[in-house]
C-alpha positions as CSV (number, residue, x, y, z in Angstrom):
1,X,-29.7,-0.1,-1.6
2,X,-31.3,-3.6,-1.6
3,X,-33.7,-4.6,0.9
4,X,-31.4,-7.2,2.8
5,X,-28.7,-4.4,3.2
6,X,-31.5,-2.0,4.8
7,X,-32.8,-4.8,6.9
8,X,-29.2,-5.4,8.3
9,X,-28.9,-1.8,9.1
10,X,-32.1,-1.5,11.1
11,X,-31.1,-4.7,12.9
12,X,-27.7,-3.0,13.6
13,X,-29.6,0.0,14.8
14,X,-31.7,-2.2,17.2
15,X,-28.8,-3.7,18.7
16,X,-26.9,-0.6,19.2
17,X,-29.8,1.6,20.6
18,X,-32.4,-1.1,21.8
19,X,-34.9,0.2,19.4
20,X,-35.2,1.3,15.7
21,X,-35.1,5.0,15.6
22,X,-34.4,7.3,12.5
23,X,-31.2,8.7,14.4
24,X,-29.9,5.1,15.0
25,X,-30.4,3.9,11.5
26,X,-28.7,7.2,10.2
27,X,-25.9,6.4,12.6
28,X,-25.3,2.9,11.1
29,X,-25.9,4.0,7.6
30,X,-23.1,6.7,8.2
31,X,-20.8,4.3,9.9
32,X,-21.4,1.8,7.1
33,X,-20.6,4.3,4.3
34,X,-17.5,5.9,6.2
35,X,-16.2,2.3,6.7
36,X,-16.6,1.6,3.2
37,X,-14.8,4.7,2.1
38,X,-11.9,4.1,4.5
39,X,-11.6,0.5,3.1
40,X,-11.6,2.1,-0.5
41,X,-9.1,4.5,0.4
42,X,-6.9,2.0,2.1
43,X,-6.8,-0.3,-1.0
44,X,-6.0,2.7,-3.4
45,X,-3.1,3.7,-1.0
46,X,-1.8,0.4,-1.2
47,X,-2.2,0.0,-5.0
48,X,-0.5,3.4,-5.6
49,X,2.5,2.3,-3.3
50,X,2.6,-1.0,-4.9
51,X,2.7,0.6,-8.4
52,X,5.4,3.0,-7.5
53,X,7.5,0.2,-6.2
54,X,7.0,-1.9,-9.1
55,X,8.3,1.2,-11.3
56,X,11.3,1.7,-9.4
57,X,12.3,-2.2,-9.5
58,X,11.7,-2.0,-13.3
59,X,13.9,1.1,-13.5
60,X,16.6,-0.7,-11.5
61,X,16.4,-3.5,-14.1
62,X,16.8,-1.3,-16.9
63,X,19.8,0.5,-15.4
64,X,21.4,-2.7,-14.7
65,X,20.7,-4.1,-18.2
66,X,22.2,-0.8,-19.8
67,X,25.2,-0.6,-17.3
68,X,27.6,-2.5,-19.2
69,X,30.6,-4.4,-17.8
70,X,32.2,-2.5,-16.0
71,X,29.5,-0.2,-15.2
72,X,29.7,3.4,-16.3
73,X,29.8,6.0,-13.5
74,X,26.3,7.5,-14.8
75,X,24.8,3.8,-14.2
76,X,26.2,3.6,-10.9
77,X,24.8,6.9,-9.8
78,X,21.4,6.2,-11.3
79,X,21.7,2.8,-9.5
80,X,22.3,4.4,-6.3
81,X,19.4,6.7,-6.5
82,X,16.9,4.2,-7.5
83,X,18.0,1.8,-4.7
84,X,17.5,4.9,-2.2
85,X,14.1,5.5,-3.7
86,X,13.2,1.8,-3.3
87,X,14.2,1.9,0.3
88,X,12.0,4.8,1.0
89,X,9.0,3.5,-0.7
90,X,9.4,0.1,1.1
91,X,9.4,2.0,4.3
92,X,6.4,4.1,3.4
93,X,4.6,0.8,2.6
94,X,5.6,-0.8,5.9
95,X,4.3,2.2,7.7
96,X,1.0,2.2,6.0
97,X,0.4,-1.5,6.4
98,X,1.3,-1.3,10.1
99,X,-1.0,1.9,10.5
100,X,-3.9,-0.4,9.0
101,X,-3.1,-3.0,11.7
102,X,-1.2,-5.3,9.9
103,X,2.0,-6.6,11.5
104,X,5.0,-8.7,10.4
105,X,4.8,-7.1,6.9
106,X,8.5,-6.7,6.5
107,X,9.2,-10.3,5.2
108,X,6.5,-9.9,2.6
109,X,8.1,-6.5,1.5
110,X,11.6,-8.1,1.3
111,X,10.2,-11.0,-0.8
112,X,8.1,-8.8,-3.1
113,X,10.6,-5.9,-3.5
114,X,14.1,-6.9,-2.7
115,X,16.8,-4.3,-2.8
116,X,19.7,-5.5,-5.0
117,X,23.2,-5.0,-4.1
118,X,24.8,-1.8,-5.4
119,X,26.5,-1.6,-8.8
120,X,30.3,-1.4,-8.4
121,X,33.0,-0.3,-10.8
122,X,35.9,-2.8,-11.1
123,X,38.7,-0.2,-10.4
């Protein structure tokens, strides 16, 4: 660690305990390390969910391009399944973001990963 980083930890230990003790510095180091790990895990979780959402949206686009006019029954079923998966992933992302303390994320999710209307046969 850099000297400035250590000095910040010593100062934090002093503020918490009124004096610099090995236990106080260790507590600050552990808190700092844990906070960094939690932040990294949060970012990784959001990244994984975003990647999965993007993949489902891309799959929906492919299904719709290949569906034909009128769409074949297997395309309608694939579209329905992909839309259901997209809804679940959007809900998971909303829950994760709200658990992280973020609020009002639904509008952002609606803009970023909209759910298209279902494919319908013409009959």
